[in-house]
N, C-alpha and C positions, 0 to 999 in steps of 0.2 A: 200408713196413716187414721187407718178406721181403726184400727188393734187399739193405740195411742191413744183416737179419742176415746173411744170406750173405759179406758182403763184412768183416764181422764177424770169424766164423766161420774163412775164409778169414788173412784177416792174422795170428790170433792158432798158427793151424797153421801160417806160415810162423816167426813169432816160433818159438814152444816148437821147431821143426821142426831151425830153423839152432841152439836151446841143443846138439839132441842131436847132430847132426850134432858140435859144440863135442866131446859131449860119448866119441862115438867116435872120432875122431880120436885122441882123449887117450887112449883103451885099448888103442888099435893101434900109434901108436909112439911118446908117452910111457910112460903106468904112472898106479903109483898114485904119481910125482914131482904129477904136470898135475891127480891129483883133491882134490890136498892143497891145492895151488892154490886150487880152483871148490869145496872145500868157505871155504877163508880169504874169497873175495867174497862166497858166502856168505852167512855172519856177520857181513860188513861192513854185506847188505843189510838181512840180518837189525837193524840193533842199529840203523837208520838208516828202518827203519821202523818202530821203536819209539821213539825218538826227535823223529819229526820235529812229530810234532802239538803237544814242548812247545818247538820251538826256531823253530817257524811263530805260536803264542804271544809269547816272548818274543823277534821281529824283527816281528815288526806287528805297529804302535800303536792294541789293539785291547786291549774290557773284558766282562766276561758283562754280559747283561744279566742285569736282576733282571725278576720276571711284573705286573712294574706299570707297566713305564717300555714304553711304546708298547706299546699290551693287541689292539692289532686286528692287527699284526705277530707280534702270540705268536700270536692266534686261521687270520690263518688258517695255521699252518706246523701246529699243535693237528688245526683243520682237514684236513692234507692229508695227515697222518702219519696220523690216524684214521682212513681213509677207505682207505686204500694198508696200513696194519693192521704200521708203522711207529713203532719210541720215538721215542718226540722229542727233537728234537736238543739238545747246548746254540745258546743265540742272544749271538754278540755285537757286539759296537759294534766299526767298525775309521771312530778316527778321522782322518779322509780325505776333500777336499770332490770321489775321484770319486766319480763314483758307477755301486757295483761291488759284487758279493755274491760269494762260494764257501764249499763247505763240504772240511772234512777229519776227518781220523780216524784209526784207528785198522781200525775196521771201521763199517758200517754202525748198526752200535749203539752207540759213540761217538766219535756222529757232531757237528763237531758244525756251528753254521753262524752265518758269519760277512756279516751288511752295511754298506756303509761307513757313517757320516754324511751325506752327496752323494748317494746315492741315498735315503735317503730326504727329502731337504733338498730333493732335484727332479725327483722323477719322482712321478706321481698316487699311491695307493693299486693304482687299475689293475694298475698297470703294476709297483708290487712284484708283488706276486702273484707279476704270470707268471712275475718271476725267482723270490720263493722259491720257485716250485715246476716254476724247468729245477733248482734246486739240492736239494730234494727229488728229481728224476730222478735224480739224480745217486748218492745212497745207496740208492733203489728200488731198481737193478739192480747196484747195488756195485760201483758202479767205481772207489770207494779201491783195492780188495782187485784189479780187475781187472788197472786199472793198475798195484799197485806188481809183481806176478806178473810183468805185461809191461814194468815198465822192469828189470827183475831182471835181464833176458835179456842186453840192452849190457854193462853193470856187469863180470858176470862177461864176459861176454866183452876187455875189456880187463884185465881184469888175469889170466888167460890169457893174453895176447900180452901182457903187457907182463913176466912173469913164467918164458912162456916162448920165448921170444926170447931171452936172456941166460941158457942156459943152464946152471947150471954145469958140468957133468959133460961132458968130447969126443964122448964117444962115442955119447952122446944126444940131441945139438946140434942135427944134423941134423932129426933127426924132428921134437924139437921147434922150429926154425924156423919144419919146414914149419907146426906145429898153430895157433905163434906167428899166422902173417902167415894163416893159414884166420881164424883169433879175429878177428885186425881188419875181415878184411873179412866175419866176422859183427858185429862193435862194430858194424861204418858203418854197413851194412847194416837190422838191425832198429832203431838207433837209424828209420830214415826210418819204418819202420812200424809204432813205437811213437809217432810221434808223426801221423800214419796213426791208427790205432786210435785215441791221444786225440778226432783232430778226429771220427772216424765214431759216439764218444761221444757228443760239445755239440750231434750230430743226437737219436740219440735221446732227449738231454736235453731239449731244443725241442721235440722230436714228446710229451712226456710231461705239461709245460708247458701246449702247449697244446690240447691232448684234454681236462685237469681246468682252466686256466681259458680266453686269449682267446687264438687263435692274433693275432691284430690286434699283440694285445695286447704279446704277447712281441718280436714287429716291430718296434712303436717302442718298445719300452724299450730291445732292441739299440742302434735309432736311434741313441737320443740318449747314451745307453755312448759306441759309433763314433763317431761320427759329430761326437761335442758333446764331443770331452774334449782335444782342439787345444791350445788357450789353457793348461789349467791346467799348472803348472807341476813340480809333481806326479808324479812316474812311476809311484810303488806300488814294492813288493818285490820284489826280479827274485826271490828262493826260490820268493815262490808265485804267479810271475805264471800257471803253467799251470794255473793254480787258479778261474782269475776264469770268470765267465762270458761277459766278452773280456778283449782280451787284449788290454790297460789300455799297453803299451808298446810294439808297435802300433801300436796302438787312433793312441795319438799321433800317431807320423812318418809314419804314411800318410794323415790328413786335415788333416795342421795345410794343405796348402791353401785348404781349407773350413772350416777351423774358424771366419775370422768370424767369420761368420753366424750361425751354431751357436753360438756362445756365450751364451748366455740358453738352451737347449737346449729353446726351443721351436721348434721341429720339423711344420712342415706337408710336407703331401702333397711337393709342387712342392720339396720342399731331399731329404728321404728319397729322390724316382726321381734327382735330381743328382747324388744322393753317392751307391749304387749305381751307376749307366752309371759315371761318374767309377771307382767301384770295378772295376767286371764290365771298361773296356776300357783299362786299367793292365798293360803285359804284365812289367810291373816283381813285382806282386803276382801275378799265378798264379803267375810262377817262384818270390817268396817265397815262396809261400801249406807250401811243401811240408817247409818247415823252422816252417814251427810248433805249435803244439798247439790254431787251435784257425780251423775253415773260413771264407771271404771271410765278409762278415757280408753280405753281397749272396746273396753261395748261402743264408746262412739267413735269409733277411729271405721269398727267394721259396720256399725250402722249405715255411714258413708260411704265404704266403698261398697257394700250394696244398694244405696242409691245409685251411684253409677252406669249400670245396665240398663236398672230404669228408666233414667229419662230419657236416656239410647227409646228405647224404646215410644217416649209417645217423642 
């Protein structure tokens, strides 16, 4: 846990340190016009933050769940929120056969927790509880705020680069191009740092779930969600894939070679281990992980299994 916290802290310092570097360069080479670009970019980020929950509602095939529907699901959410002194989020049902779940919203107090019909149909209640706890962990850790702030840095860098490389005034052009090139570099690097931060937040949410439910139940749920998706014809909404407990699009492509035997989502220990070994030994997957919002599933399962003996000691 301490290692995760230190890595996350260093990542955040690097992300916002890059932003400060851009602002310092703007002040030195460009001045007021450069700051105007930054203000426009920040305004666009705020607009995106404000409207994104509504966009997710309208672009995802979901509806709000009433309290009389799935009372056992409401009981899980209310119990976890009461334990951690959190406002109970809205519950929504996403009408897709994929087993998955995610939370979204402007702030933790306005969060919506969405579960798919596939999750409720294919996982056991104990596994669903572990998945719900993972999502509550994101709310507890204020991940929607942390990731919104961190994700703003690449957006700001991109706008600075686009505008300043084509500075209209000749006398400012040399400095503006230099700052623009620096901004493109910051855009490139900060994107990778934001993805790394997103992967770290998943480990935190996994740990929260393991401590509050069962590490092995979440491990089983992750295995079913990731290793059992290959035959699904639905790939989900590209715009919200980063919110899911496991990336449905990556899961579909990476486990396609194994998915025939996992079609029914009835995975035994041997099948899970085989899928984990395939993922672990695949060099392409290890390289592609740096472009993903979620860690490789085998790493998450291994971390959860290591948590079990740690919990028994306390």
